[in-house]
KOLGU-4560 file (N, C-alpha, C; in nm, 3 decimals, padded with zeros to 5 digits):
<recs>
<n_xx: -06.923 n_yy: -04.528 n_zz: 04.544 ca_xx: -06.891 ca_yy: -04.424 ca_zz: 04.648 c_xx: -06.790 c_yy: -04.285 c_zz: 04.552 mol: A seq: 1 type: THR>
<n_xx: -06.725 n_yy: -04.345 n_zz: 04.482 ca_xx: -06.633 ca_yy: -04.315 ca_zz: 04.388 c_xx: -06.672 c_yy: -04.218 c_zz: 04.276 mol: A seq: 2 type: GLU>
<n_xx: -06.791 n_yy: -04.254 n_zz: 04.229 ca_xx: -06.804 ca_yy: -04.229 ca_zz: 04.116 c_xx: -06.865 c_yy: -04.048 c_zz: 04.111 mol: A seq: 3 type: TYR>
<n_xx: -06.785 n_yy: -03.993 n_zz: 03.983 ca_xx: -06.763 ca_yy: -03.880 ca_zz: 03.980 c_xx: -06.637 c_yy: -03.735 c_zz: 04.057 mol: A seq: 4 type: GLY>
<n_xx: -06.608 n_yy: -03.801 n_zz: 04.127 ca_xx: -06.517 ca_yy: -03.780 ca_zz: 04.223 c_xx: -06.390 c_yy: -03.785 c_zz: 04.201 mol: A seq: 5 type: ARG>
<n_xx: -06.304 n_yy: -03.614 n_zz: 04.130 ca_xx: -06.163 ca_yy: -03.594 ca_zz: 04.086 c_xx: -06.041 c_yy: -03.679 c_zz: 04.160 mol: A seq: 6 type: ALA>
<n_xx: -05.998 n_yy: -03.740 n_zz: 04.058 ca_xx: -05.897 ca_yy: -03.819 ca_zz: 04.101 c_xx: -05.768 c_yy: -03.785 c_zz: 04.130 mol: A seq: 7 type: SER>
<n_xx: -05.698 n_yy: -03.790 n_zz: 04.275 ca_xx: -05.545 ca_yy: -03.720 ca_zz: 04.223 c_xx: -05.451 c_yy: -03.726 c_zz: 04.144 mol: A seq: 8 type: PRO>
<n_xx: -05.383 n_yy: -03.660 n_zz: 04.083 ca_xx: -05.309 ca_yy: -03.693 ca_zz: 03.950 c_xx: -05.139 c_yy: -03.709 c_zz: 03.988 mol: A seq: 9 type: LEU>
<n_xx: -05.086 n_yy: -03.707 n_zz: 04.122 ca_xx: -04.946 ca_yy: -03.747 ca_zz: 04.123 c_xx: -04.925 c_yy: -03.799 c_zz: 04.266 mol: A seq: 10 type: LYS>
<n_xx: -04.848 n_yy: -03.935 n_zz: 04.232 ca_xx: -04.815 ca_yy: -04.031 ca_zz: 04.335 c_xx: -04.840 c_yy: -03.982 c_zz: 04.477 mol: A seq: 11 type: LEU>
<n_xx: -04.768 n_yy: -03.866 n_zz: 04.504 ca_xx: -04.774 ca_yy: -03.794 ca_zz: 04.643 c_xx: -04.923 c_yy: -03.770 c_zz: 04.663 mol: A seq: 12 type: GLU>
<n_xx: -04.977 n_yy: -03.695 n_zz: 04.575 ca_xx: -05.118 ca_yy: -03.656 ca_zz: 04.611 c_xx: -05.265 c_yy: -03.770 c_zz: 04.681 mol: A seq: 13 type: GLN>
<n_xx: -05.207 n_yy: -03.892 n_zz: 04.576 ca_xx: -05.272 ca_yy: -04.020 ca_zz: 04.578 c_xx: -05.257 c_yy: -04.101 c_zz: 04.707 mol: A seq: 14 type: ILE>
<n_xx: -05.130 n_yy: -04.067 n_zz: 04.756 ca_xx: -05.084 ca_yy: -04.088 ca_zz: 04.909 c_xx: -05.173 c_yy: -04.040 c_zz: 05.003 mol: A seq: 15 type: SER>
<n_xx: -05.136 n_yy: -03.878 n_zz: 05.007 ca_xx: -05.207 ca_yy: -03.822 ca_zz: 05.099 c_xx: -05.342 c_yy: -03.775 c_zz: 05.115 mol: A seq: 16 type: GLU>
<n_xx: -05.426 n_yy: -03.823 n_zz: 04.969 ca_xx: -05.562 ca_yy: -03.823 ca_zz: 04.998 c_xx: -05.591 c_yy: -03.986 c_zz: 05.066 mol: A seq: 17 type: ASP>
<n_xx: -05.548 n_yy: -04.078 n_zz: 05.051 ca_xx: -05.590 ca_yy: -04.210 ca_zz: 05.116 c_xx: -05.543 c_yy: -04.222 c_zz: 05.251 mol: A seq: 18 type: PHE>
<n_xx: -05.421 n_yy: -04.119 n_zz: 05.274 ca_xx: -05.378 ca_yy: -04.099 ca_zz: 05.437 c_xx: -05.501 c_yy: -03.990 c_zz: 05.497 mol: A seq: 19 type: LEU>
<n_xx: -05.558 n_yy: -03.954 n_zz: 05.436 ca_xx: -05.655 ca_yy: -03.873 ca_zz: 05.503 c_xx: -05.779 c_yy: -03.943 c_zz: 05.534 mol: A seq: 20 type: ARG>
<n_xx: -05.812 n_yy: -04.045 n_zz: 05.430 ca_xx: -05.885 ca_yy: -04.097 ca_zz: 05.454 c_xx: -05.884 c_yy: -04.192 c_zz: 05.516 mol: A seq: 21 type: ARG>
<n_xx: -05.777 n_yy: -04.282 n_zz: 05.522 ca_xx: -05.747 ca_yy: -04.348 ca_zz: 05.658 c_xx: -05.774 c_yy: -04.280 c_zz: 05.779 mol: A seq: 22 type: TRP>
<n_xx: -05.712 n_yy: -04.167 n_zz: 05.818 ca_xx: -05.749 ca_yy: -04.171 ca_zz: 05.951 c_xx: -05.891 c_yy: -04.108 c_zz: 05.976 mol: A seq: 23 type: ARG>
<n_xx: -05.974 n_yy: -04.097 n_zz: 05.877 ca_xx: -06.107 ca_yy: -04.059 ca_zz: 05.921 c_xx: -06.196 c_yy: -04.188 c_zz: 05.961 mol: A seq: 24 type: ASN>
<n_xx: -06.088 n_yy: -04.297 n_zz: 05.936 ca_xx: -06.153 ca_yy: -04.429 ca_zz: 05.955 c_xx: -06.148 c_yy: -04.473 c_zz: 06.134 mol: A seq: 25 type: LEU>
<n_xx: -06.239 n_yy: -04.544 n_zz: 06.183 ca_xx: -06.239 ca_yy: -04.569 ca_zz: 06.338 c_xx: -06.157 c_yy: -04.669 c_zz: 06.346 mol: A seq: 26 type: ALA>
<n_xx: -05.997 n_yy: -04.649 n_zz: 06.360 ca_xx: -05.884 ca_yy: -04.751 ca_zz: 06.398 c_xx: -05.823 c_yy: -04.676 c_zz: 06.476 mol: A seq: 27 type: PHE>
<n_xx: -05.809 n_yy: -04.743 n_zz: 06.606 ca_xx: -05.742 ca_yy: -04.699 ca_zz: 06.708 c_xx: -05.592 c_yy: -04.631 c_zz: 06.693 mol: A seq: 28 type: PRO>
<n_xx: -05.564 n_yy: -04.576 n_zz: 06.730 ca_xx: -05.427 ca_yy: -04.504 ca_zz: 06.671 c_xx: -05.309 c_yy: -04.578 c_zz: 06.699 mol: A seq: 29 type: GLU>
<n_xx: -05.305 n_yy: -04.689 n_zz: 06.812 ca_xx: -05.213 ca_yy: -04.794 ca_zz: 06.825 c_xx: -05.215 c_yy: -04.915 c_zz: 06.724 mol: A seq: 30 type: ASP>
<n_xx: -05.327 n_yy: -04.890 n_zz: 06.654 ca_xx: -05.337 ca_yy: -05.056 ca_zz: 06.618 c_xx: -05.217 c_yy: -05.048 c_zz: 06.505 mol: A seq: 31 type: GLU>
<n_xx: -05.180 n_yy: -05.145 n_zz: 06.513 ca_xx: -05.078 ca_yy: -05.223 ca_zz: 06.383 c_xx: -05.135 c_yy: -05.224 c_zz: 06.238 mol: A seq: 32 type: PRO>
<n_xx: -05.063 n_yy: -05.158 n_zz: 06.187 ca_xx: -05.152 ca_yy: -05.184 ca_zz: 06.039 c_xx: -05.018 c_yy: -05.206 c_zz: 05.928 mol: A seq: 33 type: VAL>
<n_xx: -05.078 n_yy: -05.309 n_zz: 05.845 ca_xx: -05.006 ca_yy: -05.395 ca_zz: 05.718 c_xx: -05.083 c_yy: -05.340 c_zz: 05.614 mol: A seq: 34 type: GLY>
<n_xx: -05.006 n_yy: -05.317 n_zz: 05.498 ca_xx: -05.027 ca_yy: -05.247 ca_zz: 05.366 c_xx: -04.973 c_yy: -05.356 c_zz: 05.247 mol: A seq: 35 type: LEU>
<n_xx: -05.073 n_yy: -05.360 n_zz: 05.171 ca_xx: -05.068 ca_yy: -05.461 ca_zz: 05.054 c_xx: -05.064 c_yy: -05.390 c_zz: 04.933 mol: A seq: 36 type: ILE>
<n_xx: -04.983 n_yy: -05.355 n_zz: 04.857 ca_xx: -05.035 ca_yy: -05.288 ca_zz: 04.729 c_xx: -05.012 c_yy: -05.334 c_zz: 04.608 mol: A seq: 37 type: GLY>
<n_xx: -05.091 n_yy: -05.328 n_zz: 04.498 ca_xx: -05.011 ca_yy: -05.383 ca_zz: 04.359 c_xx: -05.013 c_yy: -05.236 c_zz: 04.262 mol: A seq: 38 type: LEU>
<n_xx: -04.915 n_yy: -05.270 n_zz: 04.188 ca_xx: -04.909 ca_yy: -05.155 ca_zz: 04.089 c_xx: -04.859 c_yy: -05.042 c_zz: 04.160 mol: A seq: 39 type: SER>
<n_xx: -04.944 n_yy: -04.936 n_zz: 04.107 ca_xx: -04.956 ca_yy: -04.835 ca_zz: 04.144 c_xx: -05.003 c_yy: -04.815 c_zz: 04.319 mol: A seq: 40 type: LEU>
<n_xx: -05.059 n_yy: -04.899 n_zz: 04.352 ca_xx: -05.141 ca_yy: -04.895 ca_zz: 04.489 c_xx: -04.971 c_yy: -04.975 c_zz: 04.597 mol: A seq: 41 type: GLY>
<n_xx: -04.895 n_yy: -05.038 n_zz: 04.526 ca_xx: -04.761 ca_yy: -05.077 ca_zz: 04.611 c_xx: -04.620 c_yy: -04.943 c_zz: 04.594 mol: A seq: 42 type: GLY>
<n_xx: -04.679 n_yy: -04.871 n_zz: 04.498 ca_xx: -04.576 ca_yy: -04.762 ca_zz: 04.510 c_xx: -04.634 c_yy: -04.600 c_zz: 04.584 mol: A seq: 43 type: MET>
<n_xx: -04.825 n_yy: -04.641 n_zz: 04.659 ca_xx: -04.837 ca_yy: -04.592 ca_zz: 04.754 c_xx: -04.830 c_yy: -04.619 c_zz: 04.844 mol: A seq: 44 type: VAL>
<n_xx: -04.804 n_yy: -04.773 n_zz: 04.856 ca_xx: -04.772 ca_yy: -04.844 ca_zz: 05.010 c_xx: -04.662 c_yy: -04.777 c_zz: 05.053 mol: A seq: 45 type: ALA>
<n_xx: -04.554 n_yy: -04.801 n_zz: 04.942 ca_xx: -04.408 ca_yy: -04.740 ca_zz: 04.980 c_xx: -04.384 c_yy: -04.600 c_zz: 05.003 mol: A seq: 46 type: LEU>
<n_xx: -04.447 n_yy: -04.515 n_zz: 04.972 ca_xx: -04.475 ca_yy: -04.390 ca_zz: 05.013 c_xx: -04.529 c_yy: -04.374 c_zz: 05.145 mol: A seq: 47 type: ASP>
<n_xx: -04.654 n_yy: -04.424 n_zz: 05.222 ca_xx: -04.702 ca_yy: -04.449 ca_zz: 05.314 c_xx: -04.542 c_yy: -04.473 c_zz: 05.383 mol: A seq: 48 type: TRP>
<n_xx: -04.497 n_yy: -04.552 n_zz: 05.368 ca_xx: -04.371 ca_yy: -04.645 ca_zz: 05.470 c_xx: -04.265 c_yy: -04.534 c_zz: 05.487 mol: A seq: 49 type: CYS>
<n_xx: -04.250 n_yy: -04.439 n_zz: 05.374 ca_xx: -04.143 ca_yy: -04.317 ca_zz: 05.403 c_xx: -04.183 c_yy: -04.212 c_zz: 05.475 mol: A seq: 50 type: ALA>
<n_xx: -04.338 n_yy: -04.179 n_zz: 05.456 ca_xx: -04.348 ca_yy: -04.068 ca_zz: 05.552 c_xx: -04.459 c_yy: -04.041 c_zz: 05.606 mol: A seq: 51 type: ARG>
<n_xx: -04.540 n_yy: -04.154 n_zz: 05.657 ca_xx: -04.661 ca_yy: -04.182 ca_zz: 05.691 c_xx: -04.587 c_yy: -04.205 c_zz: 05.841 mol: A seq: 52 type: ALA>
<n_xx: -04.679 n_yy: -04.108 n_zz: 05.948 ca_xx: -04.704 ca_yy: -04.184 ca_zz: 06.127 c_xx: -04.751 c_yy: -04.283 c_zz: 06.164 mol: A seq: 53 type: ASP>
<n_xx: -04.791 n_yy: -04.388 n_zz: 06.044 ca_xx: -04.858 ca_yy: -04.490 ca_zz: 06.089 c_xx: -04.800 c_yy: -04.605 c_zz: 06.181 mol: A seq: 54 type: LEU>
<n_xx: -04.867 n_yy: -04.658 n_zz: 06.230 ca_xx: -04.797 ca_yy: -04.796 ca_zz: 06.301 c_xx: -04.785 c_yy: -04.892 c_zz: 06.244 mol: A seq: 55 type: ASN>
<n_xx: -04.688 n_yy: -04.922 n_zz: 06.139 ca_xx: -04.702 ca_yy: -05.021 ca_zz: 06.000 c_xx: -04.654 c_yy: -05.152 c_zz: 06.069 mol: A seq: 56 type: LEU>
<n_xx: -04.685 n_yy: -05.266 n_zz: 06.066 ca_xx: -04.627 ca_yy: -05.391 ca_zz: 06.067 c_xx: -04.541 c_yy: -05.424 c_zz: 05.980 mol: A seq: 57 type: ARG>
<n_xx: -04.611 n_yy: -05.425 n_zz: 05.862 ca_xx: -04.577 ca_yy: -05.490 ca_zz: 05.724 c_xx: -04.612 c_yy: -05.407 c_zz: 05.590 mol: A seq: 58 type: PHE>
<n_xx: -04.547 n_yy: -05.406 n_zz: 05.482 ca_xx: -04.575 ca_yy: -05.376 ca_zz: 05.389 c_xx: -04.526 c_yy: -05.416 c_zz: 05.272 mol: A seq: 59 type: ALA>
<n_xx: -04.608 n_yy: -05.493 n_zz: 05.172 ca_xx: -04.570 ca_yy: -05.581 ca_zz: 05.059 c_xx: -04.655 c_yy: -05.470 c_zz: 04.931 mol: A seq: 60 type: VAL>
<n_xx: -04.559 n_yy: -05.473 n_zz: 04.844 ca_xx: -04.539 ca_yy: -05.374 ca_zz: 04.700 c_xx: -04.530 c_yy: -05.489 c_zz: 04.594 mol: A seq: 61 type: ALA>
<n_xx: -04.663 n_yy: -05.522 n_zz: 04.513 ca_xx: -04.675 ca_yy: -05.619 ca_zz: 04.421 c_xx: -04.657 c_yy: -05.523 c_zz: 04.293 mol: A seq: 62 type: ILE>
<n_xx: -04.530 n_yy: -05.608 n_zz: 04.209 ca_xx: -04.535 ca_yy: -05.579 ca_zz: 04.084 c_xx: -04.505 c_yy: -05.402 c_zz: 04.069 mol: A seq: 63 type: ASN>
<n_xx: -04.516 n_yy: -05.317 n_zz: 04.139 ca_xx: -04.474 ca_yy: -05.208 ca_zz: 04.153 c_xx: -04.313 c_yy: -05.178 c_zz: 04.104 mol: A seq: 64 type: SER>
<n_xx: -04.291 n_yy: -05.021 n_zz: 04.113 ca_xx: -04.153 ca_yy: -05.040 ca_zz: 04.080 c_xx: -04.123 c_yy: -04.844 c_zz: 04.183 mol: A seq: 65 type: SER>
<n_xx: -03.990 n_yy: -04.830 n_zz: 04.173 ca_xx: -03.967 ca_yy: -04.716 ca_zz: 04.241 c_xx: -03.856 c_yy: -04.656 c_zz: 04.185 mol: A seq: 66 type: ALA>
<n_xx: -03.837 n_yy: -04.540 n_zz: 04.115 ca_xx: -03.767 ca_yy: -04.466 ca_zz: 04.022 c_xx: -03.610 c_yy: -04.478 c_zz: 04.096 mol: A seq: 67 type: ALA>
<n_xx: -03.657 n_yy: -04.423 n_zz: 04.221 ca_xx: -03.511 ca_yy: -04.382 ca_zz: 04.284 c_xx: -03.444 c_yy: -04.545 c_zz: 04.324 mol: A seq: 68 type: ASN>
<n_xx: -03.472 n_yy: -04.620 n_zz: 04.309 ca_xx: -03.410 ca_yy: -04.766 ca_zz: 04.323 c_xx: -03.337 c_yy: -04.834 c_zz: 04.178 mol: A seq: 69 type: HIS>
<n_xx: -03.371 n_yy: -04.802 n_zz: 04.085 ca_xx: -03.329 ca_yy: -04.850 ca_zz: 03.946 c_xx: -03.342 c_yy: -04.782 c_zz: 03.781 mol: A seq: 70 type: SER>
<n_xx: -03.263 n_yy: -04.773 n_zz: 03.722 ca_xx: -03.319 ca_yy: -04.704 ca_zz: 03.615 c_xx: -03.386 c_yy: -04.775 c_zz: 03.549 mol: A seq: 71 type: ALA>
<n_xx: -03.534 n_yy: -04.696 n_zz: 03.445 ca_xx: -03.635 ca_yy: -04.733 ca_zz: 03.377 c_xx: -03.606 c_yy: -04.843 c_zz: 03.270 mol: A seq: 72 type: PRO>
<n_xx: -03.511 n_yy: -04.861 n_zz: 03.208 ca_xx: -03.459 ca_yy: -04.988 ca_zz: 03.128 c_xx: -03.430 c_yy: -05.111 c_zz: 03.243 mol: A seq: 73 type: TRP>
<n_xx: -03.414 n_yy: -05.106 n_zz: 03.356 ca_xx: -03.396 ca_yy: -05.217 ca_zz: 03.436 c_xx: -03.542 c_yy: -05.242 c_zz: 03.491 mol: A seq: 74 type: LYS>
<n_xx: -03.630 n_yy: -05.136 n_zz: 03.495 ca_xx: -03.757 ca_yy: -05.166 ca_zz: 03.505 c_xx: -03.906 c_yy: -05.230 c_zz: 03.449 mol: A seq: 75 type: ARG>
<n_xx: -03.848 n_yy: -05.205 n_zz: 03.327 ca_xx: -03.918 ca_yy: -05.209 ca_zz: 03.196 c_xx: -03.916 c_yy: -05.295 c_zz: 03.121 mol: A seq: 76 type: LEU>
<n_xx: -03.959 n_yy: -05.376 n_zz: 03.061 ca_xx: -03.960 ca_yy: -05.531 ca_zz: 02.973 c_xx: -03.959 c_yy: -05.423 c_zz: 02.846 mol: A seq: 77 type: ARG>
<n_xx: -03.866 n_yy: -05.448 n_zz: 02.743 ca_xx: -03.886 ca_yy: -05.391 ca_zz: 02.645 c_xx: -03.932 c_yy: -05.467 c_zz: 02.535 mol: A seq: 78 type: LEU>
<n_xx: -03.957 n_yy: -05.588 n_zz: 02.523 ca_xx: -04.003 ca_yy: -05.705 ca_zz: 02.466 c_xx: -04.134 c_yy: -05.696 c_zz: 02.498 mol: A seq: 79 type: ASP>
<n_xx: -04.204 n_yy: -05.659 n_zz: 02.579 ca_xx: -04.362 ca_yy: -05.588 ca_zz: 02.623 c_xx: -04.401 c_yy: -05.500 c_zz: 02.587 mol: A seq: 80 type: PHE>
<n_xx: -04.292 n_yy: -05.359 n_zz: 02.611 ca_xx: -04.363 ca_yy: -05.231 ca_zz: 02.483 c_xx: -04.360 c_yy: -05.286 c_zz: 02.366 mol: A seq: 81 type: LEU>
<n_xx: -04.289 n_yy: -05.339 n_zz: 02.280 ca_xx: -04.296 ca_yy: -05.367 ca_zz: 02.154 c_xx: -04.424 c_yy: -05.461 c_zz: 02.104 mol: A seq: 82 type: SER>
<n_xx: -04.463 n_yy: -05.562 n_zz: 02.199 ca_xx: -04.591 ca_yy: -05.622 ca_zz: 02.165 c_xx: -04.713 c_yy: -05.513 c_zz: 02.190 mol: A seq: 83 type: ARG>
<n_xx: -04.710 n_yy: -05.454 n_zz: 02.292 ca_xx: -04.838 ca_yy: -05.322 ca_zz: 02.326 c_xx: -04.825 c_yy: -05.227 c_zz: 02.180 mol: A seq: 84 type: VAL>
<n_xx: -04.716 n_yy: -05.220 n_zz: 02.162 ca_xx: -04.686 ca_yy: -05.123 ca_zz: 02.012 c_xx: -04.754 c_yy: -05.190 c_zz: 01.894 mol: A seq: 85 type: TRP>
<n_xx: -04.744 n_yy: -05.292 n_zz: 01.891 ca_xx: -04.784 ca_yy: -05.381 ca_zz: 01.765 c_xx: -04.951 c_yy: -05.384 c_zz: 01.742 mol: A seq: 86 type: ARG>
<n_xx: -04.951 n_yy: -05.440 n_zz: 01.883 ca_xx: -05.137 ca_yy: -05.459 ca_zz: 01.931 c_xx: -05.194 c_yy: -05.302 c_zz: 01.915 mol: A seq: 87 type: ALA>
<n_xx: -05.117 n_yy: -05.223 n_zz: 01.955 ca_xx: -05.192 ca_yy: -05.062 ca_zz: 01.899 c_xx: -05.206 c_yy: -05.038 c_zz: 01.767 mol: A seq: 88 type: GLN>
<n_xx: -05.149 n_yy: -05.111 n_zz: 01.643 ca_xx: -05.128 ca_yy: -05.095 ca_zz: 01.515 c_xx: -05.246 c_yy: -05.185 c_zz: 01.465 mol: A seq: 89 type: LEU>
</recs>
């Protein structure tokens, strides 16, 4: 269903796009919602928690990062980046 569709480029745009689609689904307004997001999906789930008016019961972010909670060097494994760089060569 998504073939050929332009994808939003910023986290806030992705989150808003998903939220707009969610609201178009036939769920009752008072239905509690649980979110599970992996990587970028986890960041989107955290964004929903921060700004959406959903009746969230829980949110789980797996293998995600939040720039406002830790420095990049604490979130990234530099040894992994060196392996990626070597694989590129």
